[in-house]
C-alpha positions in Angstrom: 54.6 -28.3 -58.4 58.2 -28.5 -59.7 59.1 -31.8 -61.4 62.1 -33.4 -59.8 65.1 -34.1 -62.0 67.7 -36.9 -61.5 70.3 -35.4 -63.8 71.0 -31.7 -64.0 71.3 -30.2 -67.5 71.8 -26.9 -69.1 68.3 -26.9 -70.5 66.9 -27.0 -66.9 65.8 -23.8 -65.3 67.4 -22.1 -62.4 64.4 -23.0 -60.3 65.0 -26.7 -61.0 68.7 -26.3 -60.3 67.9 -24.9 -56.9 65.4 -27.7 -56.2 68.1 -30.2 -57.3 70.7 -28.6 -54.9 68.3 -28.9 -52.0 68.2 -32.7 -52.5 72.0 -33.1 -52.4 74.1 -34.5 -49.6 75.9 -31.1 -49.4 72.6 -29.3 -48.5 71.6 -32.1 -46.1 74.9 -31.6 -44.2 74.3 -28.0 -43.2 72.2 -27.1 -40.1 68.4 -27.0 -40.2 68.5 -23.2 -39.6 70.9 -22.7 -42.5 68.8 -24.9 -44.7 65.7 -22.7 -44.1 67.8 -19.6 -44.7 69.1 -20.9 -48.0 65.7 -22.1 -49.2 64.2 -18.7 -48.4 67.0 -16.8 -50.1 67.0 -19.0 -53.2 63.3 -18.6 -53.5 63.7 -14.8 -53.5 66.5 -15.2 -56.1 64.3 -17.2 -58.4 61.5 -14.7 -58.2 63.8 -11.8 -59.2 62.8 -10.0 -62.3 65.6 -9.1 -64.7 65.8 -7.6 -68.2 62.8 -7.6 -70.5 60.5 -9.0 -67.7 62.6 -12.2 -67.5 62.1 -14.1 -64.2 65.5 -15.5 -63.1 64.0 -18.7 -61.8 62.4 -19.4 -65.2 65.6 -18.9 -67.1 67.4 -22.0 -68.4 70.9 -22.5 -67.0 72.5 -22.3 -70.5 70.8 -18.9 -71.1 72.0 -17.3 -67.9 74.3 -14.3 -68.5 76.3 -12.0 -66.4 74.0 -9.2 -67.3 71.0 -11.0 -65.7 72.9 -11.6 -62.5 74.1 -8.0 -62.4 70.6 -6.6 -62.8 69.3 -9.0 -60.1 72.1 -8.1 -57.7 71.5 -4.4 -58.1 67.8 -5.0 -57.4 68.7 -6.9 -54.2 70.9 -4.1 -53.0 68.1 -1.6 -53.4 65.4 -3.8 -51.8 67.3 -5.6 -49.1 70.7 -3.9 -48.4 74.3 -5.0 -48.8 74.3 -7.8 -46.3 71.2 -9.6 -47.6 72.2 -9.0 -51.3 75.6 -10.6 -50.7 73.9 -13.5 -48.9 71.6 -14.1 -51.8 74.5 -13.9 -54.2 76.4 -16.5 -52.1 73.4 -18.9 -52.1 73.1 -18.5 -55.9 76.8 -19.0 -56.4 76.6 -22.3 -54.5 73.9 -23.6 -56.9 75.9 -22.3 -59.9 79.1 -24.2 -58.8 77.0 -27.3 -58.2 75.7 -27.0 -61.8 79.3 -26.7 -63.1 80.3 -29.9 -61.3 77.3 -31.6 -63.0 78.5 -30.2 -66.3 75.2 -28.2 -66.7 77.2 -24.9 -66.8 80.7 -23.9 -67.9 81.2 -20.8 -65.8 79.7 -19.2 -62.8 78.4 -15.7 -63.7 78.0 -14.8 -60.0 81.8 -14.9 -59.6 82.0 -11.8 -61.7 79.8 -9.6 -59.5 81.4 -6.6 -57.9 80.0 -7.2 -54.5 79.6 -4.2 -52.2 81.4 -4.4 -48.8 79.6 -3.8 -45.6 81.2 -1.5 -42.9 83.2 -3.4 -40.4 81.6 -3.7 -37.0 83.8 -1.6 -34.7 81.7 -1.6 -31.5 83.1 -3.9 -28.9 82.0 -4.0 -25.3 84.7 -4.0 -22.6 84.3 -6.4 -19.6 83.3 -3.5 -17.3 80.6 -2.5 -19.8 79.3 -6.1 -19.8 79.2 -6.2 -16.0 77.4 -2.8 -15.9 74.8 -4.2 -18.4 74.3 -7.4 -16.2 74.0 -5.3 -13.0 71.2 -3.3 -14.7 69.5 -6.3 -16.3 69.6 -8.5 -13.2 68.4 -5.6 -11.1 64.8 -5.8 -12.5 62.6 -8.8 -13.1 61.5 -7.6 -16.5 65.0 -7.5 -17.8 66.3 -10.6 -16.1 66.0 -13.0 -19.0 67.7 -10.6 -21.4 70.5 -10.3 -18.9 70.8 -14.1 -18.8 71.0 -14.3 -22.6 73.9 -11.8 -22.7 75.5 -13.5 -19.6 75.6 -16.9 -21.3 76.8 -15.4 -24.7 79.6 -13.5 -22.9 80.6 -16.3 -20.6 80.7 -19.0 -23.3 81.7 -16.8 -26.2 78.7 -18.0 -28.2 76.2 -16.3 -30.6 73.4 -14.4 -28.9 70.9 -16.0 -31.3 71.9 -19.5 -30.0 71.6 -18.4 -26.4 68.1 -16.9 -27.0 66.8 -20.3 -28.3 68.7 -22.5 -25.9 66.7 -25.4 -24.4 67.0 -27.1 -21.1 67.9 -30.3 -22.9 71.3 -28.7 -23.7 72.0 -27.9 -20.0 73.3 -30.4 -17.5 73.1 -28.7 -14.0 74.2 -31.9 -12.3 77.6 -32.0 -14.1 77.6 -28.3 -14.9 78.0 -28.7 -18.7 76.5 -27.2 -21.9 76.0 -29.3 -25.0 75.2 -27.1 -28.0 74.9 -27.4 -31.8 76.0 -24.0 -33.2 73.4 -22.7 -35.7 76.0 -21.1 -38.0 78.5 -23.9 -38.4 76.5 -26.9 -37.2 79.3 -27.8 -34.9 78.7 -29.6 -31.6 80.4 -27.9 -28.6 80.7 -29.0 -25.0 81.4 -26.2 -22.5 81.7 -26.3 -18.7 79.3 -24.1 -16.7 81.3 -22.2 -14.0 81.0 -19.4 -11.5 77.9 -17.4 -10.8 76.3 -18.6 -14.0 75.5 -22.0 -12.3 73.3 -20.2 -9.7 71.7 -18.0 -12.3 70.7 -21.0 -14.5 69.4 -22.9 -11.4 67.3 -19.9 -10.5 66.0 -19.6 -14.0 65.0 -23.2 -14.1 63.3 -23.0 -10.8 61.2 -19.9 -11.8 60.1 -20.6 -15.3 62.7 -22.4 -17.5 63.7 -21.4 -21.0 60.2 -21.7 -22.5 59.6 -18.0 -22.0 62.9 -16.1 -22.1 61.5 -12.5 -22.1 59.3 -12.6 -19.0 57.4 -9.6 -17.7 55.4 -10.0 -14.5 52.9 -7.2 -13.8 50.7 -6.7 -10.8 48.4 -3.6 -10.7 50.7 -1.8 -13.1 53.9 -2.4 -11.0 56.9 -4.4 -12.2 58.1 -6.9 -9.6 61.8 -6.8 -9.0 63.8 -9.8 -7.9 66.6 -8.3 -5.6 68.2 -11.7 -5.0 69.2 -11.9 -8.7 71.3 -8.7 -8.6 75.1 -9.2 -8.9 74.8 -13.0 -8.6 76.7 -13.4 -11.9 80.1 -12.7 -10.3 82.5 -15.6 -10.4 
C-alpha cells in the first residue's frame, strides 16, 4: 500500500507523485471516465521498465532523466501504438508539471519527447451516406439499436461513445430535451429533440429502453424485423 504524502518532494518516487496528483482538486475536476483513464495510464507508466532494469514508478523525481522518458516512450510506441503512447506521455506530463508547481522538479523531461504524429482522420460521411446507413439499420430489428446510436450522434453532433451509454434519465420525452454530461470535456449540454428522432426514442423506450442497446431477437433461427421502424428518422 502506497503511503500518502502531504507535501511533494524531489525525493519522492514517481508513483507517489502520481498518487499525490490523483488527490488534487485538478484531478477531481475532470470527469469520472477521464479519471479512470488517467489512473489506468499512469499505472502503466509507473510499471514501465527503463534502463538497467529501472522501474519508472520506483524512480525518485530528482533522479528522472530525459533518457528514462525516451526509453519508456519508445517502449509504449512498440507495445501500444502512437495514440496510446502519446496519451500516456500526456498523463505523465500533467504529473510532471504538477511536481514543478510544488517545487519538487525544475524541468519537465516529457516536454522534450519527439512525439510521433498520428495520421489525420480523413473519412467523413456525407448526409446521404448517413441516411443510407439509417435506412439499412432501421430495416432490421437486430441492427435497430446501432442505428439509433448513430442517429443520435449525427442529429445532436455528439460522440458515439456518449450515445452508446446514454440513460433514460438524460432524456425528457415530455419536453423533448436531452441533458448530457460529455465524457471528454465534462461539460453539461442541453439539446432539443426534434423531428423523427422523437418517435424513434419513444419506440425504443416502449420496447426495451436503453438498458440493452444491442438487441437481437431470435425465434427458431429467424431474425424478427420491425418494418414500422424503417425510414421513421426523417424530419
